[in-house]
N, C-alpha and C positions, 0 to 999 in steps of 0.2 A: 131689483127682482127681474125686471124686463131683460136686462143685459145677461144676468145669470141664466135665465131661461133660454135665451138665444144661444148661448154657448153650450148649454147642456143638450138642448134639442138638436143642435147641429152634430154634437159628438156622439150622443148615445140615443137619439131619437125621442119622439114624444112619449111613446109607450114605455120606453125604458128609463124615463125620468119621473121621479115622484115629487109631490109637493115638498116633502122633507129635503129631497136633494136640492131643490131650488132655494129653499129657505137657508139651508146650510151654506150654499155657495154665495148667497147674497147677504149672509150674516143678518137675516131678518127672522122675526118671530112669525109663527103661523098666523097670529092675529093681524100682523102687519100685511101679510099676503092677502088675507080676506078683506082687509080694508080697501086694497086697490083693485082686487080681482074677485069675482064671485066664485070662480073655480079654475081649474087648469084649462078647461075648454075655452073660457073667455080669454085667458092669456094667449092661447094659441091663436084665437081669432084676431086679437089685437096685433099680434105679430104678422099674420098674413095680410090683414087689412092694411096696416101701415106699409108693408113691403109693396103691395100692389099699387097703392096710392102714390108712393115715392117713385116707383118705377115709371108709372104713367106720367108723373110730373116731369121727370127727367126726359122722357121721350118727347113730350110737348115742347120742352125748352130746346132740345136739339133740333126740332123741326122748324122753329121760329125763323122766318126769313128765307128758308130754303125752297127753291122752286124746281119744278120738273119732277116727274114721277120717279125717274131713276135716281136722281140726287136725293130725293125725300126718302125713298126706300133705303138707299144706302145709309143715310144718316139715322133712320130708324133702327136698322140692324146694328149699327155701331153703338147706338145708345142702349140697345137691349144687351149687347155683349159687355158694354162698359159697366152696366149696373150689376150684371151677374158676376163680374170680377171684383168690383169695388164694394159690393154689399153681399159677399159670398155666402155668409151664414143665412141670411134672410132669403136669398134667392134659392139655396138648397132646401131649406125648410119649407118654403112656399110650394115647391113641387113635390118633395117627398112626403110631407105631412098633411097635404090637402085632404087625402082620403080619410084621415082621422078626425077631420072637422065635421061636427054634427049640425043638424038643423037647429035653429034658423041661421046660425053663423055661416054655414057652408053656402047657402043660397045667396047671402050678401057678398061674400068674397067672389063667388062665381060671376056675379053681376059686374063686379069691378073688373074682373079679368076679361069678361066679354067686352067691356068698353075699351080696354087696352088693345085687344085683338082688332076691334073695329077700326081703330086708327090705321093699322096695317092694311086691313081689307080695303079701306077707302083709297089708300095710295095705290094699291094693286089694281083695283077697278079703273082708277084714272089712267093708269099706265096701259092697261089692256085697251081701253076705249081710244087712247091716243096712238095705238099701234107700237108702243114702246116695249110692252111685254108680250110674251106669248099668250095666246088666248087659252085660258083654262079656268078652273073653278077658284075664284078668289079666296073663299073660305078655307079650302083645302090647301092652297098655296101658302096662306097666312099661317096655318098650323105647321106646315112643313118648315117654313122659315124660322118660326119661333122655336120649334122643337130642336132644330139644328143649332140654333144659337144659345139655347138654354143649357145644354150639356156642359158648357165651359165651366160652370160652378162646381162641377163634380171633380175636376182635375186641375183647375188653375191654382197656382201657388205664387204668391207675391215673392219677388226676388228670384223667380225661376228663369228658365231659358228665354221666355218671351214676356214682354211687359203687356200690360192691358191694352194700350193704344195699338200696338202691333197686331195682337189677336183680333181686336175689333176690326181693324182695316182688312186683314186677311179673310175673316169670316164674311165681311160685307161684299168684298170683291168676288169671292167664291160663290156665294149664294145668288148674288145678282147676275153673275155670268150665265147661271143655269136658266134664267127666265127672260133675259133681255134679248130682244131681236137685233141682230147686227146685220152688216152688209152680206155676210156669207149666207144667212138664212134667206135673204132676198134672192140671192143667185140660185141657191139650191131649190127654192120653191117656185122659181119662175116657170111659166108655161113652156118656154123654149127648152129649159133644162129638163122638164118632165118628158117632153116629146123626144129629146135625144136619148133618154134612158129607155124609152118604150121600144 
């Protein structure tokens, strides 16, 4: 039932999928559905909850033993992209169908997503404090990075032109280059340079 719902929600959306569609696709009786799930909302909740927890678990695993804000943020971005390509259905549903999730399920999933975001924010704050990242609002930067990496689930195709690891590497390098302070920044922002331009 769960797998059938994943496939149907991904292909035709939550609102476009009926309980009868799910039961037909899973070769299950309606009574069997209600034995496992109270209603379609609970099923959507289980999908989004599991997806968020699994994504955070992979993120923590990829960060184990990695030191330095830049290296940690790069690993975090790669993990985020990797999950959105390897678990494409769940990733797409998590973003597209969250507005369809009602209280109290919605609040629970949002809390889990906030915990996921917080991992990124803490890395970014560390990098800013260490002078490794440009000074900016950590929360805004976190959402920019996550949004930029999340869209891959809408176009990625297994067996396509780029494999998952290549996409993750390119995304990581591109997003990191936008916030990292390098030697050129030091030259441009130096007092001597400012005086020369004035």
